[in-house]
C-alpha positions as CSV (number, residue, x, y, z in Angstrom):
1,X,1.0,-0.9,0.6
2,X,4.2,-0.6,-1.4
3,X,4.6,-4.3,-1.3
4,X,1.2,-5.0,-2.7
5,X,1.7,-2.6,-5.6
6,X,5.2,-3.8,-6.3
7,X,4.1,-7.4,-6.4
8,X,1.5,-6.5,-9.1
9,X,3.5,-4.1,-11.3
10,X,7.1,-5.4,-10.6
11,X,8.6,-1.9,-11.1
12,X,9.8,0.1,-8.2
13,X,9.4,3.5,-9.9
14,X,5.9,2.7,-11.1
15,X,5.0,1.3,-7.7
16,X,6.1,4.5,-6.0
17,X,4.0,6.6,-8.4
18,X,1.0,4.5,-7.8
19,X,1.4,4.6,-4.1
20,X,1.5,8.3,-4.2
21,X,-1.6,8.3,-6.3
22,X,-3.3,6.0,-3.8
23,X,-2.4,8.3,-0.9
24,X,-3.9,11.3,-2.7
25,X,-7.1,9.3,-3.4
26,X,-7.3,8.4,0.3
27,X,-6.8,12.0,1.3
28,X,-9.5,13.3,-1.0
29,X,-12.0,10.6,-0.1
30,X,-11.4,9.9,3.6
31,X,-14.9,11.1,4.4
32,X,-16.4,8.3,2.2
33,X,-15.1,5.5,4.4
34,X,-18.0,3.6,5.9
35,X,-16.4,2.6,9.2
36,X,-19.2,0.2,10.0
37,X,-18.6,-1.7,6.9
38,X,-14.8,-1.7,6.3
39,X,-11.7,-0.9,8.2
40,X,-9.5,2.0,7.0
41,X,-6.7,-0.5,6.2
42,X,-9.0,-2.7,4.1
43,X,-10.3,0.4,2.2
44,X,-6.7,1.7,1.6
45,X,-5.6,-1.8,0.5
46,X,-8.4,-2.0,-2.0
47,X,-7.5,1.4,-3.5
48,X,-3.9,0.4,-3.9
49,X,-4.6,-3.0,-5.4
50,X,-7.2,-1.5,-7.8
51,X,-4.8,1.2,-9.0
52,X,-2.1,-1.3,-9.7
53,X,-4.4,-3.6,-11.6
54,X,-5.8,-0.6,-13.6
55,X,-2.2,0.4,-14.4
56,X,-1.6,-3.1,-15.9
57,X,-4.7,-2.8,-18.0
58,X,-3.7,0.7,-19.2
59,X,-2.0,1.8,-22.4
60,X,0.7,3.4,-20.2
61,X,1.8,0.0,-19.0
62,X,2.0,-1.4,-22.5
63,X,4.0,1.6,-23.7
64,X,6.4,1.3,-20.7
65,X,6.8,-2.4,-21.4
66,X,7.8,-1.8,-25.0
67,X,10.4,0.8,-24.1
68,X,12.0,-1.4,-21.4
69,X,14.3,-3.3,-23.8
70,X,14.9,-7.0,-24.0
71,X,12.1,-9.3,-22.7
72,X,14.7,-11.8,-21.5
73,X,16.4,-9.1,-19.5
74,X,13.1,-8.0,-18.1
75,X,12.2,-11.5,-17.1
76,X,15.5,-12.0,-15.1
77,X,15.0,-8.6,-13.5
78,X,11.4,-9.5,-12.6
79,X,12.4,-12.8,-11.2
80,X,15.1,-11.2,-8.9
81,X,12.7,-8.5,-7.8
82,X,10.0,-11.0,-7.0
83,X,12.4,-13.1,-5.0
84,X,13.5,-10.0,-3.1
85,X,9.9,-9.0,-2.3
86,X,9.0,-12.5,-1.2
87,X,12.1,-12.6,1.1
88,X,11.2,-9.3,2.6
89,X,7.6,-10.3,3.3
90,X,8.4,-13.7,4.6
């Protein structure tokens, strides 16, 4: 799940926070899983993906992006992180 979140947000610390939030959501809503409809893994995957996408849409993401410094530096860091994630998942 960390890989899914990291690929979307491209920030390790944010991804860790979102994964923790996803685990808490799963813990609180485990009874809501319709096992005839979805597998647990699919349900958990949807929660993590939606949290990451919601983060990108949020004001928090925009504030974090403005505070992160030079966009060129961020681009190079993002490129290297993306290559690392792709090499791990390949």
